[in-house]
ROMI-957778 format. One line per 4 residues: their letters; for each residue x, y, z of C-alpha. Coordinates in steps of 0.001 Angstrom, whole numbers, plus 500000, padded with zeros to 6 digits. Layout:
# ROMI-957778
A) X/Y/Z ~ ...
# end
This chain:
# ROMI-957778
MENH) 925151/379110/394044 ~ 926704/379645/397432 ~ 930291/380160/398453 ~ 931874/377189/400177
ELRL) 932533/378021/403833 ~ 936304/377742/403266 ~ 936415/379786/400037 ~ 937263/383147/401595
RAVG) 939928/381572/403778 ~ 941501/379828/400765 ~ 941447/382984/398633 ~ 942962/384976/401501
EMHL) 945648/382350/402002 ~ 946774/382361/398376 ~ 946865/386184/398196 ~ 946125/385835/394463
RRWP) 948419/388590/393236 ~ 948490/389360/389557 ~ 951470/388122/387581 ~ 953536/390579/385597
LLPV) 952861/391059/381906 ~ 954417/388000/380290 ~ 956349/388279/377039 ~ 955982/385611/374370
PCHV) 957707/383251/374234 ~ 958423/382705/377900 ~ 958750/379942/380473 ~ 956995/380008/383859
IQWV) 958142/377660/386618 ~ 956329/377538/389947 ~ 956804/375585/393165 ~ 954495/375393/396157
LVLD) 956487/374464/399243 ~ 955675/373437/402781 ~ 958115/374631/405439 ~ 958732/374076/409116
DSER) 958668/377200/411280 ~ 962397/376701/411869 ~ 963044/377140/408118 ~ 961210/380461/407726
TGEL) 964075/382753/408705 ~ 966522/381089/406312 ~ 963992/381162/403491 ~ 963251/384859/403949
AAIE) 966962/385726/404123 ~ 967622/383855/400863 ~ 964654/385513/399141 ~ 965508/389005/400403
SRSD) 969119/388631/399276 ~ 967831/388545/395666 ~ 964756/390808/396017 ~ 964297/394215/394468
PQPN) 964236/397109/396951 ~ 960622/397497/398009 ~ 958552/398920/400815 ~ 958321/396603/403797
DNPS) 954549/397026/404079 ~ 953927/393462/402881 ~ 956229/390910/404507 ~ 954567/388015/402665
HREG) 955491/389066/399119 ~ 958816/389702/397395 ~ 959903/390117/393781 ~ 963346/390182/392266
RLSN) 965653/389514/389351 ~ 967966/386501/389207 ~ 969484/387359/385820 ~ 968841/389475/382752
KVRF) 966027/387186/381653 ~ 964799/385565/384899 ~ 962585/387331/387426 ~ 960871/385786/390437
AWER) 957886/386331/392711 ~ 957683/384796/396191 ~ 954653/384511/398459 ~ 954529/383386/402073
HSEG) 951470/381409/403121 ~ 950614/380079/406572 ~ 952003/376545/406054 ~ 954394/377208/403226
SSLT) 955285/379459/400347 ~ 955179/379687/396587 ~ 957996/380693/394276 ~ 957465/381541/390617
LFVK) 960189/382107/388026 ~ 959343/384142/384919 ~ 961822/383517/382088 ~ 961678/385813/379071
ECDE) 963183/384871/375724 ~ 962912/381153/376416 ~ 962887/378999/373326 ~ 961733/375405/372920
AGFL) 965149/373995/373852 ~ 965221/375917/377137 ~ 961775/374575/377992 ~ 962487/370981/377027
DPAT) 965772/370924/378944 ~ 966320/373929/381229 ~ 969897/372751/381875 ~ 970794/373824/378316
DAEI) 970153/377478/379199 ~ 972675/378788/381751 ~ 970374/381497/383137 ~ 967441/379120/383638
ASAI) 969685/376417/385097 ~ 971219/378891/387545 ~ 967799/380166/388634 ~ 966516/376618/389193
EWAE) 969657/375747/391145 ~ 969085/378787/393396 ~ 965413/377854/393878 ~ 966222/374214/394674
ALPG) 968600/375354/397433 ~ 965767/377100/399301 ~ 964390/375364/402383 ~ 961117/373467/402236
KIVR) 959559/370445/400597 ~ 957811/370597/397233 ~ 954067/370001/397351 ~ 953423/370961/393729
STRV) 955520/372127/390813 ~ 954369/373447/387463 ~ 956150/374424/384251 ~ 954446/376310/381443
WLAA) 955816/377546/378129 ~ 953980/380372/376386 ~ 954488/380130/372648 ~ 954052/382832/370050
NDSD) 951800/380726/367820 ~ 950224/377313/367238 ~ 953004/376283/364862 ~ 955616/376638/367630
VETL) 953478/374507/369944 ~ 952868/371850/367287 ~ 956634/371556/366821 ~ 957135/371066/370553
LPQL) 954267/368698/371418 ~ 955719/365460/369973 ~ 958840/365942/372088 ~ 956856/366119/375354
NLNS) 955517/362543/375350 ~ 952074/363715/376434 ~ 948927/361625/376223 ~ 946858/363509/373640
DEMV) 943664/362080/375165 ~ 944388/364112/378302 ~ 945117/367413/376549 ~ 942579/370234/376490
SSMV) 942866/373307/374307 ~ 940561/376147/373365 ~ 940615/379545/371698 ~ 940004/382666/373807
GGTI) 938714/385707/372000 ~ 939445/384044/368683 ~ 943162/384812/368950 ~ 944655/383130/372025
RI) 944915/379358/372417 ~ 944964/377878/375907
# end
């Protein structure tokens, strides 16, 4: 096998930082945004207003806390940025309808006010066990023919 000629550039662009240790259950919400150069200053000001104090040695990465149970990570990329919310103590109801949880709803409202246009958005709920997932699945209206699941190490289902 050979590396594609754009692989190193793509890996460098995404910065591929490790996520924090995630508690179970939790909810992860991520947006990838494209921004105009004119929007960069406003985006950074909004992100820094909620960021934890940190060394300024990496201007393309910030982390912060939006509430007791919602943290965020932000990454600047050349054409856009990514924003990830990490929500601890999120139950099935908060995943199915984030508006029912005031802390999640407030965090999403803050994120949606940021400049940029959404290219991709993803929501993931990490459950404590298969039983919790089986309770949730019928409420998601997913096509079971398109679902993939496997066990990792005999104890973790993905």
